[in-house]
Structures are given as C-alpha cells and as structure tokens.
GUTIMAR-712160 format. One record per residue: x, y, z of N, C-alpha, C, CB in turn. Coordinates in steps of 0.1 Angstrom, whole numbers, plus 2048, in hexadecimal, padded with zeros to 3 digits. Last residue first. Glycine has a CB too. Layout:
REM GUTIMAR-712160
XYZXYZXYZXYZ;...
END
This chain:
REM GUTIMAR-712160
7298E592A7238EF9337158EA9387218FC92C;7328D49177368D192572E8DA92F7458D3927;7298E09007248D29037278CF91272A8C88FA;7388F78FE72A8F89027248EB9067218FE8F6;7508EA8F674F8F29027418F39077559008FF;74D8DA8DF7558D58EB7538DD8F77648D68E7;73B8E68CD73B8D88CF7428D38DC7418D18C3;73F9028CF7328FD8D07328EE8D372A8FF8C3;75B9038CC7559098D87479038DA7549188D8;75F8F88B27658F28BE75E8F78CB7748F68BE;75190B8A374C8FD8A47528F68B074F8F5897;7629218A57549228AA74E9148AC74C92A89F;77991789A77991A8A876B91B8AE7819278AB;77C91287F77590888777490B89677B8FA885;79892787A78E91D87578991488079491586A;79994788779F93988879592F8837A4936896;78B95D88779695D87E79D94F87D7A0968881;76896488B77495C88F77E95C88376F94E892;75E98788A75D97988676997288A75A977877;74A9A489275799C89275498E88E75D99D8A1;73C9C588D73C9B688B74A9B088D7369B387D;73B9E188C7359DA8977349CB8967279DF899;73F9DF86973D9E88757359E18807349F5870;7539C286274A9CD85F7479D586B73D9C7859;7629AF87075A9AB8647509B586075299E868;7829AB87F7769B387C76F9AE87077B9C287A;78998A88E78D99588578099E882792990878;7999758A778E97A89F79298689678397F8A9;7B396E8AB7A99648AE79C9688A77A79638BD;7C997F8AA7C597989E7BB96D8A07D0973895;7D098F8BF7D59828BF7D09798B37D197B8CC;7C19A68B87D09A78B87D69998B87D59AE8C5;7A899C8BC7AC9A08AF7BB9A08AE7A69AE8AA;7A999A8D87A798E8CF7AA9908C17989898D1;7AC9B48E07B69AA8E47B599E8DB7B59A68F2;7949C08D67A19C58D27AC9BA8D47A59D28D8;7819B28E57819B28D778E9B58D17769BB8D1;7879BB8FF78B9AD8FB7899AA8EC7839A3903;77F9D68FD78D9D29017909C48FD78D9D3911;7649D48F576E9DB8EC77C9D78F076C9EA8ED;7599C890C7599C18FF7639C78F674B9C18F9;75D9DD91F7639D09217649C891475A9C892B;74E9F191375C9F39147639E691775F9FD91F;7349E691673A9E89087499EA9097339F4902;7339CE9317329DB92B7379DB91D7389E6934;7239AE93272D9B793672B9C492E73B9B1933;71699692B71199E93671C9A793C70C995941;71A98791472498791F72098E92B73198D919;70398E90570598090970F97F91570A9788FD;7079AA9016FB9A59086FD99690D6EF9A58FE;71F9AB8F371D9B29007129AC90871B9C18FD;71799C8DC7229978E572199E8F37309998DF;7059AD8D17009A08D670B99A8DF6FE9968CA;7159C38CA70A9C58D37059B88D96FE9CC8CD;7259B88B772B9BB8C47209BD8CE7339C88C3;71A99C8A57189AA8A871E9AD8B67099AE8A8;72E98689272698989E7259988A072D9828AA;72A97487373097F87B72798288773398C872;72495187372095E86F727968878711960871;72893887C73393D87372F94C86E734935867;71993C89B71F93389172993988971392E888;71294B8B070E9508A271394789771395E8A0;71D9418C670E9408C570A9438B77079488CF;73794A8C673493D8C172593A8BF73A9328CA;7389628D47389628C57339558BF7459668C0;7399598EE72D9618EA72C9618DB72E96F8F0;75294E8EC7479458EF73A94C8EB7469418FE;7629648EA76095C8DE7559528E076D9558DB;75E96F90475B9778F875896E8EC7669818F5;76895B91575A95F91675596790A757968922;78295C90D77A95090B76C95390B77D945915;78997591778A972909782966905799971905;78797193377E97A92C77E97891D782988930;79B95C93778D95A93978496493278A959948;7B495C91C7AF95F92A7A095D92B7B396E92D;7BF93F9087B894C90A7B594F9197AC94E901;7C69259067D192F9087CB93D90B7DA92F8FC;7AF9179007B491790E7C09209117B7908912;7AD91D8E47A39218EE7A89218FC7979178ED;7C59118DA7C39208D97B99248E47BE9248CB;7C28F68E07CD8FE8E67CB90D8E57DA8FA8DF;7A98F28D07AA8F08DF7B68F88E57AB8E28E2;7B18F88B57A79008BC7A78FE8CB7998FB8B7;7C78E68AF7C88F48AD7BE8FC8B67C58F889E;7C48CB8B67D28D08B37D28DF8B37D78CB8A6;7A98C68BA7B38C38C57C08C98C37B58B48C6;79D8CF8A27988D48B07A38D28BA78C8CC8B4;7AA8C08907AD8CE8907A88D489D7A68D5884;79F8A78957AD8A98987B18B78987B68A288D;7858AC88D7878A789A7968A989E78489889B;7898B38727838BC87B7868B888A7748BE87A;79189A86779A8A68677968B087179B8AC859;77B88A86978788787179189387278F87B86B;76B89885776789686477289386E75C88A865;77A89683F7778A38457738A285476D8AB83E;77987B83978588183C78488F84378D884830;75E87883376387183E77187884376686283B;75D88A81D75488C82875A885835746887826;76F87D80C77188B81076988E81D76E895805;76286580776F86580E77287381377A860804;74C86F7F974A86980775786880E74385B805;7588777E17528817EA75087B7F87448867E5;7768627DE7688677DB7638727E475F85B7DB;7938587CF78D85F7DB7808657D679786A7E0;79A8387C07978467BF79184C7CC78E8497B3;79D81E7C57A78247BD7A58337BB7A781E7AF;79A80F7E67958167DA7A081C7D278A8207DE;79B8037FE7A37FE7F379E8037E67A27EE7F4;79081081378680980A78D8027FF77D814804;7A781C81D7A181182579680A81D79B817831;7AC82F8097B582480A7AF8188127C2828811;79784180F79783A8027A082E80379C8437F6;79F84A82879284482679183C81978784F826;7B88558237B784982B7AA8428297B984D83A;7B186B8147B986180D7B88548157C886580C;7A387982879C87481C7A3869814798880813;7B887D83A7AD87583E7A48708327A587C848;7CB88E82B7CF8818327C38788347D688483F;7BB8A48237C289B8197C588D81F7CE8A2814;7B48AE83C7A98AA8337B08A08297A28B582B;7CE8B58457C58AC84C7BB8A68437BF8B3858;7D88C78327DF8BA8347D68B083B7EC8BC83D;7C58DB8357C88D68287CF8C88297D18DF81F;7C88E28507BC8DB84B7BE8D583E7B08E484B;7E08F084E7DF8E38567D38DB8527DF8E7865;7DA90683C7E48FC8397E38EF8417F190283B;7B990C8327C290D83E7CD90283C7BA90B84B;7A690B81F7B391181B7BD9128277B091E816;7918FC82679090A82979D91182678D90C838;78D8E18217998E58287998F382C7A58E281F;7758E18127758DC8207818E08287738CD820;77F8EA7F97758F28017758EE8107678F17FB;78F8D47F37958E17F578C8EA7FD7998E77E7;77B8C17EF7858BF7FA78C8CC7FD78F8B47F6;76F8CB7D87678CA7E47708C97F075E8BE7E4;7848C97C677E8D67C97778D67D67758DB7BD;7868AD7C57918B57CA78D8C37CE79D8B67C0;76E8A87B97708A37C777C8AA7CD7748947C7;7718B37A07668B87A97688B47B87598B37A4;7868A47967888B379777D8B87A27868BA78A;78C8857A778588D79C78789C7A077688979B;7A88737AD79E87C7B37998857A87A48847BF;7BA8557B37B485E7AA7AA8677B27AD85779E;7DB8497BE7CC84A7BE7C78547B47C784D7CD;7F684C7BE7F18407B87E28407B87F68357BE;8028637C68028587D07FC84C7CA7FA85D7DC;7FE8757B280C8707B480C8647BD81587B7B8;7E387B7B67E78737AA7F586D7AC7E787C79E;7E68897CE7DF87C7CE7E28747C17D087F7CE;7F48A07C67FA8977D07F38897D07F889D7DE;7E38AC7B27F18A87AF7F689E7B97FA8B47AF;7CB8B07C07CC8A77B47DA8A37B17C68AF7A8;7D48C17D57CE8B47D87CF8AB7CB7BF8B67DC;7DD8D77C67E78CF7CE7E18C17D17EA8D77DA;7C58E07BB7CF8DB7B27DA8D27B97D68E67AA;7B88E87D37B28DE7CA7BD8D77C17A78E47C2;7CA8FC7DC7C78F07E47C28E47DB7BE8F37F0;7C790E7C87D49087CA7D38FC7D27DD9127D1;7AC9157CA7B090F7BE7BE9087C07B19197B3;7AC9227E57A59157E27AA90E7D57969177E2;7CA9307F37BF9307E97B99237E67C39387DD;7D192B8157D59288077C99297FE7DC91A806;7D494482F7CD9398287D293781A7BE93C828;7F694F8377E794F8397E19438327E295B833;81295A84580D94D83F7FE94D842813941845;82497683D81997184581396583E80E97B848;84498284083B97B83883097484184297082F;85C99B83F85199684784798F83D84A9A184F;87D99E83E87299B83586799583D876992829;8889B58578879A885287C9A784788599E85D;8879CD86388D9CD85688D9BF84F89C9D2857;87D9C787B8759D087287A9D08648749DE878;8929BA8878879B288287D9BA87987F9AD88E;8A29CF8918A69C888489B9BF87F8B29C0887;8999D78A98949DE89E8979D78908989EC89D;89D9CE8C389D9C48B88969CA8AC8959B78BC;89B9E28D58A79DB8D58A89D18CA8A99D48E2;8819ED8D488C9F48CE8999EC8CC88FA018D5;8659DA8CD8719DB8D687C9E28CE8759CD8DA;8519D68BC8509E28C385D9E48CC8449E38CC;8549BD8B28579C88A98579D58B084E9C889D;8499AD8C78589AD8C485C9B98BC85B9A08BC;82E9B28C58359B68D18449B78CE8339AC8DC;8289A78AC8259B58AE82D9BA8BA8169B78B0;82F98C8B18379948A88359A38AA835990899;8199848BF8269858C683098D8BE82C9778C9;8069838AC80498D8B781198F8BE7FA9878C1;80F96F89980E97D89680D9878A280297F88D;8299588A581B95C8A481A96B8A18149588B1;84695289084095689C83195989A8469628A2;86794B88485894888385294B89085693A87E;88495887487C95688086D95387C87D963889;8A395386689495286388D94F870891947858;8C195F85B8B995D8678AA95D8628BB968871;8E195884D8D395A84B8CB9578588CD95283F;9019638458F895E8508EA96284C8FC96585E;91A95982D90F96183290995B83E905963828;93896281D93195882492695F82D93B94F82D;93B9727FD93C97280C934967812937980811;9359717E39409687E79419687F794D96D7E1;9239847DD91F9767DA92A96C7DE91C9757CB;93099C7E49259977EC9229887EA91899F7E9;9549987E294799C7DD93B9967E59469987CE;96999F7FF9649967F595799B7EF9629887FA;9719AD8159739B380896F9AA7FC9819B6806;96D9A782F97699E8279799A381A970990826;95A9B78399689BB83C9729B283496C9BA84A;9439AA8359469B582C9559B982D93D9C1831;94599784A94699383C94999E83293998B838;9419A986094D9A085F94F99C85094C994868;9279B385A9339BC85A9409B48599339C4867;91899C85D9189A38509249AC84F90B9AC84F;91D99687792298D86D92299485F91998086C;9119AC88491F9AA8859259A187A9229A3893;8F69A887E8FC9B487990C9B287A8F89C0881;8F198F88B8EF99087D8F699C8778E099287A;8F79968A68FF98C89F8FE98E8908FB97E8A3;8E39A88AC8F19AD8AC8F99A48A48F69AF8BA;8CE9968AB8CE9A28A28DC9A78A18C49AD8A8;8D49848BF8D497F8B18D498B8A78C89778AE;8D19958D58DE98F8D28DF98A8C48E09838DC;8B599A8D38BF9A58D18CD9A08CE8BF9AF8DD;8AC9818DA8AA9868CC8B39928C989B98A8CB;8B59818F48BA9788EB8B897C8DD8B496A8EE;8A69978FF8B49979008BA98D8F68B999490E;88B98F8FD89099A8F589F99A8F488A9A78FA;88996B8FB88A97790288F9828F989497590E;8719588E787F95D8EA87E9698F38869608DD;8589538DF85C94D8EC86A9528F085B93E8EC;85595C8C684F9648D085395F8DE8409638CF;85F9488B58689538BA86295C8C586C95C8AE;85A92E8AB8539348B885B93F8BE8519288C2;87A92789E86C92589E86692A8AC86891689C;89593288D88F93389A88093289989493F8A2;8B192987A8A392B87B89E92988989B920871;8CE93386A8C89308788B99338778CF939882;8E59298528D792D8558D39298638CD92684A;9049338468FD92D8518EF93285290592F85E;91292F82591093683190892D83B908942830;92493780691B92F80E91993681C921920810;9379477FA92A9487F591F9407FD9299447E7;95192F7FE94D93C7FB93F93C7F69579447F2;94C91381495091980794B92780694A9107FC;95691483794D91282C95291881F93F918830;96491B84D96690E84895E90B83C963903853;95B93485496893384F96B925849973936859;94392F86194393485495093384D93E943854;94C92787B94591D87294592286493691C877;95893F88396093388295992987996392D890;94295088394D95287A95694687895595E87F;93494489892E94488B93994688192394F88A;9459488AE94193A8AA93C93A89C9379358B4;9479638AF95395C8AC94F94E8A795C95B8B8;92C9698B693296F8AA93E9678A593697D8AC;92995D8CE9219588C292795D8B591395C8C3;94A9598DC93D9608DA93695A8CF93F96F8D9;96094B8EC9589468E194A94D8E19569378E2;97194D9029749558F696D9518EA9839538F3;96794291897093991097594090496892D90C;95795692196395392996D94A92195F94C936;94395390F94C95E90D95995C91594596B911;93793D91A93C93C90C94694790A93193C902;92E94793293893C93293F93B92493292F936;91A95992892695E92F93195493092296293D;90894791D91095091491C95591B90795B90E;90A92792D90693492C90E93C92290693B939;90190792390C90F92690891E92491990C91E;8F08F19228EB8FE9258F69089298E18FC931;8F38D99078F78DF9148F08ED9169068E0915;8D98C68F78E58CF8F78E78D69048E38D98EB;8C08BB8FB8CC8B39008D98BB8FF8CE8A78F8;8AC8CA8EF8AF8CC8FD8BC8C59028A48C7906;8BB8CF8CE8B18CB8D88B58CD8E68AD8BD8D6;8C58C88AE8C48D28B88B98CE8C28C18E08B2;8C48B689A8CF8B58A38CF8BF8AE8DC8B689C;8B08BB8898AF8AF8918B98AE89B8AF8A3888;8B88D287C8AD8D38868AC8C788F8A08D5880;8DC8CE87A8CE8D08758C48D08808CB8C486B;8FC8D48738F38D487E8E58D78788F78DF889;9188C486790C8CA8649038C98709058C3857;92F8BA8729318C28669248C98629358BA85A;9348BD89592D8B688A92E8C087E91F8B388D;93E8C98AA9488C58A09428BF8949538BC8A6;92E8E58B892E8D78B59388D48A99208D28B0;92C9008BC9388F98C19398EB8BC9398FA8D0;9129048B291E9098AA92B9038AF91E9188AB;9048F98C79038F38BA90F8F88B18F68F78B3;90A90B8DC90E8FD8DD90E8F68CF9058F68E7;8FE9228D290D9228D49129148D491092A8E0;8E391B8D28EA91E8C58F991D8C68E592C8C1;8E09188EE8DF90C8E58E590F8D88D19088E4;8E39338F68EC9298FB8EC91C8F28E8925909;8CD93F8E98DB9428E48E59388EA8DF9508E9;8B89328F88B99318EA8C89348E58B093A8E3;8B19339138BD92D9108C092B9018BE91F916;88E92F9108999349188A692C915896934927;88592A8ED8839288FB88F92D9038809188FF;87E9238CC88292D8D687D9298E487C93A8D2;88D9088BC88190E8C08839178CC8769038C3;8A69088A28A29068B089490C8B18AC90E8B9;8BF8FE88B8B190188E8AE8FF89C8A88F8885;8D89058758D69038838C79078858E090B88C;8E98FA8588DD8FE85E8DD8FB86D8D18F7857;8FE90483D8FC8FD8498F09038509098FD852;8FA9028198FA9098258F99008318EF914826;8F68F58019038F48079058FC81490D8F77FD;8DD8F47F78E68FE7F18F48FE7F88E090C7F2;8D08E28078D38DF7F98DC8E87F28C58DE7F2;8CE8F281E8D78E681E8DA8E28108D18DA826;8BA9048168C890981A8D28FD8198C890F828;8A48F38128AA8FB8078B88FF80A8A1907804;8A08EA82C8A38E18228AA8E88168968D981D;8999028398A58FB83D8AA8F18328A28F384A;88190782B88C91082A89990A82E88A91D831;8728F28358758F28278818FC8248688F7820;8708F88508778EC84C87B8EC83E86F8DF850;86190F84E86F91085487790484F86F911863;84990484585190D83D85F90F84184A91B83B;8428F685C8448EF85084C8F78468368EB849;83E90B86E84990187184C8F98648458F887C;82891886283591F865840915866834928871;80E91085D81990A856826911857816909847;7F891786B7F991C85D8069188567F992B85E;7F590F8857F190587B7F290B86D7E390287D;7EE92F8927F19218957EC9188897EB91C8A2;7F694A87B7EF9438867F39358887DF945885;81595987380995287080394C87C80B947865;83596386582A96486F81E95D86A827973873;85796586284B95F85E84195F86984E950859;87097985886797886485A97285F86598586B;89297884D88397684B87C97485888096B841;8AD97E83C8A89828498989828488AD99084E;8B39788238BB97182D8B797583B8CA97582B;8A59878118A097A8148A797281F89F972808;8B599E80C8AA99F8158A599181A89F9A680F;8D999A80D8CC9998058C199880F8CD98C7FC;8F199B81B8E89A681C8DB9A58158EF9B2818;90398780390298D8108F999A810910991815;8EF9777E88FB97C7F08F89837FC9039847E7;8DB96C7DA8DF9797D68EA97F7DF8D39827D7;8D49527E48DC9537D78E19617D48D394F7CC;8C69577FB8D294F7FC8DB9517EF8CF9407FD;8B19677F08B996C7FB8C69647FC8B296C808;8A59557DF8AC9617D98B59677E48A296B7D4;89A9447F28A493F7E98AC94A7E289D9377DD;8889557FE89395080689E94B7FD88E94480F;87695B7E987D9667F08899617F887496D7FA;86C9417E48759487DA87D9537E086C94D7CF;85D93D7FB8699347F887293B7EE8649267F3;84A9507F885395180385F94880184B94C810;83D9477E08449547E084E9567EC83995F7E1;83392E7E783D92F7DD84593C7DE83792E7CF;81F9267F782B92B7FE83692E7F4830922809;8099187ED8079267F281392C7F87FC9267FB;8138F87F780B9007EF80A90E7F67FD8FA7EE;8298E37F78288EF7FF8208F97F78378F4803;8248C17F68228CD7EE8208D97F78168CC7E4;8298AE80982E8AC7FC82D8B87F38268A17F5;8348BE82882A8B88208308B681181E8C181F;8498B78438498BD83683E8B682D8578BC82F;83C8BD8638408B385983F8B984B8378A685A;8318CF87583F8D18718448C78668488D087D;81A8B98828208C688382E8C687F81F8CB892;80C8A386A8138A587681A8B287681E899877;7FF8A08517FA8AA85A8018AB8677EC8A685D;80789883480F89884080A8A384981E89B83D;7FE8818197FC88D82180288D82F7ED890822;80186880E80A87380A8098808128088777FB;80384981D7FB85581C8048618187F3858829;81583180981383981680B84581382183D81B;8058167F880D8237F780B82B80380982B7EA;8087F480080080080080980D8007F680080C;
END
C-alpha cells in the first residue's frame, strides 16, 4: 500500500508547499544575491496552524542544498547559550534534528571567559566554508525569546555583515549570515516596539495566511495523482472548500479523505470520502488548534468569544455581545481590541466582529457549551 502523501503532523514537510512560493523565492534570492540581501533577514508571522514551522523547515532544506550550514532552535530561555554550544560542536553540519535540550546550558558569560563570543564562533564557522556560502540560523516561536537575547542576535547580524565587508571581497564572495524568525502576529507587534531590536523592522516581514481555494484544489489533484489514486475535479474542488484554505486543515482533510479511500481499497477518492475525512479533520483541528487557543485566553476574553459563538458563522453585533456578557460597552470594547490584536477575531463592518480562527465557533458550541 502506498503511504499517505499528506503530512498533518506539526512541522512535517508536506509534499506541496502551496501558497508559499513568493516567500520561498525571496529567501532563495537572498542567499543567491550575496551579503546584505533582504531575504537573509526574514520575519514570518501567522496564526497557529498556518505553517510557520513547515516553512522554516523548507528554508532550512533550501539552505542546506545550497551548501550553507544550518542551526535551528525554538525560542526559550537560554537560546543564545544553545546557539553558542551548537557553534562549538565539531560536527560538520548542525541541523534542526541536532539542536535540543540535551545541549549544555553554558552561559554567555562563561563563553566570553573562554574568549568565545557568538561573533567569534560564527566567524570561525564561516572561515571553514567556501566563499559565497554561509550560516542560516532559524528561530521558531520567537515571541518566547527575551528581548536581551533578540538584541544579542541583532548585534551579531550587524557585526558579521561588518566583518565580511572588511574582507574586501565582492558581496557574492563574502560568507554570510542569514536569520529567519517565526512568531505569532500579536507577539511580533510587541517585539517591533522594542527600541533594542529595531533591526526586526528592517527584516522582510511575511504573513502566512489562508491559501486560495484554486491552489488547494490543484494541489489535491497533483498530490493524489502522484500517490496512485484518482480524484475528480469536482471532488477536489469540494475538498478544497472543506479545507477553508487553512494550511493545517488542507493537510488534515487530505490525509483523512485519502485514508477513507484507502480503507475501502478504492482507486479514487469520492465525495463520501471527503465527508468522512472532513469529520475526522475537524475533530483533530479542535484538539490541535482551537482548544489550545481557547484555554490560552483570559477569562473575560473567553466570555466574549462565547457570546459570539451563539451567532454561529455570522458576524456578531457588539450590542448583542454586551447584552449576553452582562457587561458595559467599555468592557466589551476593551476585550474586542485585545482579541483583534491577538488575531482571534476581526472587524466585520460597523459594530460587527467575526471569528478569525477557523472552527473556533463550532468548538465552543460543541465542546464548551456542551459541558455547561
């Protein structure tokens, strides 16, 4: 039996990175165009499940194919310490699979006592590489980094540019440093307000949003045909509608409709397979995206969106939310603003708001109201 071609696991590289071509091209051009090229400093943002980690993995893959070295980490306390340890490693290549909690927690101060600043460690690594190549550092969940550590990386990036410029080599011959960060949109707003990390304002900022339905449909047809099954144009169109263009749902719907057909030992995916697949996809999306988001919110924010859930997928009137929550207009305005800032809801016209996260209204009605 042919393995299921869809990869809904978080961070797993899918067979087709639909809707991300422009971002990938920007990065490729950054590597190819030499020191200081804009694509070597990128800030990827998007809501949960929009494929930030998947795109980071793809950029790592591209860099490795071009002969660059890669260090990847997920932001948490001790980020710069772990990067320093990775740079000290004698391994010829450091990839995402080789970075983790098992690395030492040697402090930056201890590193400096050894005469090994991040700048020196990066320059040492670059010196061993062919001209025109470089080091890519990717940081996922950048909102979890301390301002001090991000400021350290900002200084590092500028120092390495200066060090390479001092070599007198042409830009395309200099050894480079590329930094790519991924973070939630609301957290990025906070980061960009910090004077100590103004360099992020100069980064190429790319927001990962929904994928256009025609691109999803075509990706379904291409991927399924390559896996040995068939899917009619109309069925692929229906599956694309069910995915809502959300990158994670695209993979979930694809995975479960393919599984439904495979279990029937069928040669083609049908409308009924899509229906079955969608049902399983919704259940998993609830647990992977909607539930963590709901429980990460403060109690007043939950009350606000619970009031919205009564309206289903229709936009909610602020007046109705005030009435249902039994609070004042100023209270509702305050939490409306906070939820918009965190991309949980969005304006939908004068006095109207709607959910910005797929299926969150259904999750509340089915999982929260059911328990009440």
